[in-house]
SESE-213950 format. One record per residue (C-alpha): residue number from 1; x, y, z. Coordinates in steps of 0.05 Angstrom, whole numbers. Layout:
% residues N
+-----+--------+--------+--------+
!   i !      x !      y !      z !
+-----+--------+--------+--------+
! NUM !      X !      Y !      Z !
...
+-----+--------+--------+--------+
END
This chain:
% residues 78
+-----+--------+--------+--------+
!   i !      x !      y !      z !
+-----+--------+--------+--------+
!   1 !  -1512 !    927 !    260 !
!   2 !  -1462 !    973 !    227 !
!   3 !  -1408 !    942 !    183 !
!   4 !  -1351 !    966 !    229 !
!   5 !  -1385 !    934 !    289 !
!   6 !  -1396 !    870 !    251 !
!   7 !  -1323 !    869 !    230 !
!   8 !  -1299 !    882 !    302 !
!   9 !  -1343 !    825 !    329 !
!  10 !  -1321 !    778 !    274 !
!  11 !  -1247 !    795 !    285 !
!  12 !  -1257 !    783 !    360 !
!  13 !  -1281 !    713 !    344 !
!  14 !  -1354 !    725 !    363 !
!  15 !  -1410 !    688 !    329 !
!  16 !  -1441 !    738 !    281 !
!  17 !  -1485 !    691 !    242 !
!  18 !  -1547 !    720 !    276 !
!  19 !  -1534 !    785 !    237 !
!  20 !  -1532 !    750 !    168 !
!  21 !  -1592 !    743 !    123 !
!  22 !  -1571 !    678 !     89 !
!  23 !  -1638 !    671 !     53 !
!  24 !  -1618 !    729 !      8 !
!  25 !  -1544 !    714 !      3 !
!  26 !  -1515 !    713 !    -67 !
!  27 !  -1447 !    695 !    -96 !
!  28 !  -1432 !    742 !   -153 !
!  29 !  -1405 !    708 !   -215 !
!  30 !  -1430 !    640 !   -191 !
!  31 !  -1493 !    635 !   -233 !
!  32 !  -1499 !    569 !   -269 !
!  33 !  -1500 !    562 !   -345 !
!  34 !  -1511 !    497 !   -382 !
!  35 !  -1458 !    474 !   -431 !
!  36 !  -1463 !    412 !   -474 !
!  37 !  -1398 !    376 !   -491 !
!  38 !  -1390 !    312 !   -532 !
!  39 !  -1337 !    263 !   -508 !
!  40 !  -1315 !    198 !   -540 !
!  41 !  -1341 !    135 !   -506 !
!  42 !  -1272 !    116 !   -480 !
!  43 !  -1265 !    183 !   -446 !
!  44 !  -1333 !    177 !   -412 !
!  45 !  -1313 !    108 !   -387 !
!  46 !  -1248 !    136 !   -358 !
!  47 !  -1284 !    195 !   -327 !
!  48 !  -1335 !    149 !   -295 !
!  49 !  -1280 !    103 !   -268 !
!  50 !  -1243 !    161 !   -237 !
!  51 !  -1307 !    193 !   -210 !
!  52 !  -1326 !    126 !   -177 !
!  53 !  -1257 !    119 !   -148 !
!  54 !  -1262 !    188 !   -116 !
!  55 !  -1335 !    180 !    -96 !
!  56 !  -1361 !    239 !   -136 !
!  57 !  -1405 !    249 !   -196 !
!  58 !  -1377 !    254 !   -267 !
!  59 !  -1402 !    326 !   -270 !
!  60 !  -1367 !    344 !   -205 !
!  61 !  -1302 !    313 !   -229 !
!  62 !  -1304 !    351 !   -294 !
!  63 !  -1318 !    417 !   -258 !
!  64 !  -1261 !    407 !   -209 !
!  65 !  -1212 !    389 !   -263 !
!  66 !  -1231 !    448 !   -306 !
!  67 !  -1228 !    496 !   -246 !
!  68 !  -1159 !    469 !   -227 !
!  69 !  -1133 !    479 !   -298 !
!  70 !  -1161 !    550 !   -301 !
!  71 !  -1130 !    568 !   -234 !
!  72 !  -1063 !    539 !   -255 !
!  73 !  -1064 !    580 !   -319 !
!  74 !  -1080 !    643 !   -280 !
!  75 !  -1151 !    653 !   -302 !
!  76 !  -1185 !    709 !   -263 !
!  77 !  -1255 !    680 !   -275 !
!  78 !  -1245 !    621 !   -228 !
+-----+--------+--------+--------+
END
């Protein structure tokens, strides 16, 4: 299917998922890199408490908070 036909069908509200190859889909700039950060014990305890309250993992909480801060500060990388 040509891109303009895909766009027209999508804009018309048609289901175009049949035309997508999700097995090969990529999100540029979303590759993962490991970073090690040392936190004081009291901070880990507070992070764990908040993560439990929200029902997420500590890692997820940290990622969300950092992403929110970067967006608020106008970072173009987020």
